[in-house]
N, C-alpha and C positions, 0 to 999 in steps of 0.2 A: 394124703389120706383125708385131710379136712374137706377137700373138694368133693370127694366121693360121699362122705357122710352128709354133706349139704344136699346133694342130689337125692339121696335116700329120704331125707327129711321132707323135701319138696314132694316126692312121690307119695309119701304118707299123707301129707296135707291134701293132696288132690283126692286121694281115696276117701278121706274124711268128708270132704265137701260132697262127693257123690253119695255117700251114705247118709249125710244129713238131709239131702233132698228126699231120699227114700223114707227116712224117719218122719219127715214132715207129712208125707202122704199117709203113712201108717199110723200117725198119731191118734188123737181122739176122734171117734166117729161123729160126735155132735159138732166138733169144730169143723170137720170137713163138710158136713151137711150144711152148715151155715154158709160156707164159702162156695159150695158147688150147686146146691139146689135152690131154686127160687120158688116155684109153685108147680102143681100139676097142670098139664095142658089139656083142657077138656073141650072137645068139639064133638060133633056128631060122628065124625070119622074115628076119632080116638076112643070114643065111648063104645063104638061097635067093635073096635080092636081088643077091648078088654075081654071079650068072649074067647079070643085066641090067646089070652094070657100075655097081652102086650100093653104096656103102660107108657104114656108119654109125659115128660116133665120139661119145663122150661129151666135151663141151667145157665150159669154164668159163662161168659165168653172164654175165660181162661181155664175152665174145668176140663180135666182129662177123663178118659174113659175109666181109668182106675179109680180116680177120685169119685166119680159119679157112682160107680159100682159099690164102693165102700160106704158111701153116704146112704144109698138106698138100703143096702143090707143092714146097716147099723140102725137106721131110723125105723124101718118097717119089719125087720126080722124075717127077711125072705132071701132066697138064693137067686141071683141074677145069672142067666145063662149067656145072654147076648145083648150087646149094646150097639145101637146105630145112632150116630150124632150128625145133625144137619145144621148148617149155618144159613139162616134166612137173611137176605139182603134188606137194607132199609128201603121203605117205599116212599115215594114222593107224594105229598098231599097238598092240595091248594086250599088255603083258608082265605076266602075272599080274593083279594088281589095279591095276597102274599103266598109264597110257596115255602113249604117246610118239609121235614122228613119224619117218618115214623122210625123209631129206633130199630136197629138190627137185633135179631133174636137167634139164640142157639137152643135147639131142642134135642132131647135124647129120648129115643124109643127103646124100652127095655123089654126083653123077653124073659119071663120068669120060669123057674123050674115047675114042672107039673105038680099040682097040688098046692102051690103057694099062691097067695092072693093078697092084694093090697086093697084095703077098704077105704075108698075115697069118699063114698057117700054113706052116711049113717042114717038109718031110719029114725023117724021121730016117734 
C-alpha cells in the first residue's frame, strides 16, 4: 500500500505544478503588463488600423496570447476579441565596415470589442 500512496502523492504534485503556472498567469494584471507589454507600435499602417479598432503593441518574446490579453484588459480597461502575434526576424545592418544585427521583435495586433477604445494620443 505504501507504493500506491506514493504514486498518488506524485500525481497530486504534478497537478499542483500545472495549477501554479495558471495562477502565475492569472496573478496581478500590473505584474503581467510589466512582463508582457513593452510599448505601442505606432506607424502609418498601424495608425490607419486604429479606425478599424485594431491596435498594435510591441511585446516580450516570451509573452503568450493569454498574458497579452490580460495585460491589455487590465491596463486599458477594454475587452479584447482577437489577438494576432508576429515574430519579426533580426535585420542585418552595416555600420561602416562592421556588420551587426538589429534585434528581433515580437508584435501583437489586438482587435477590440466595438465601442472600446485605447487612447494612445492625448490632446494638448
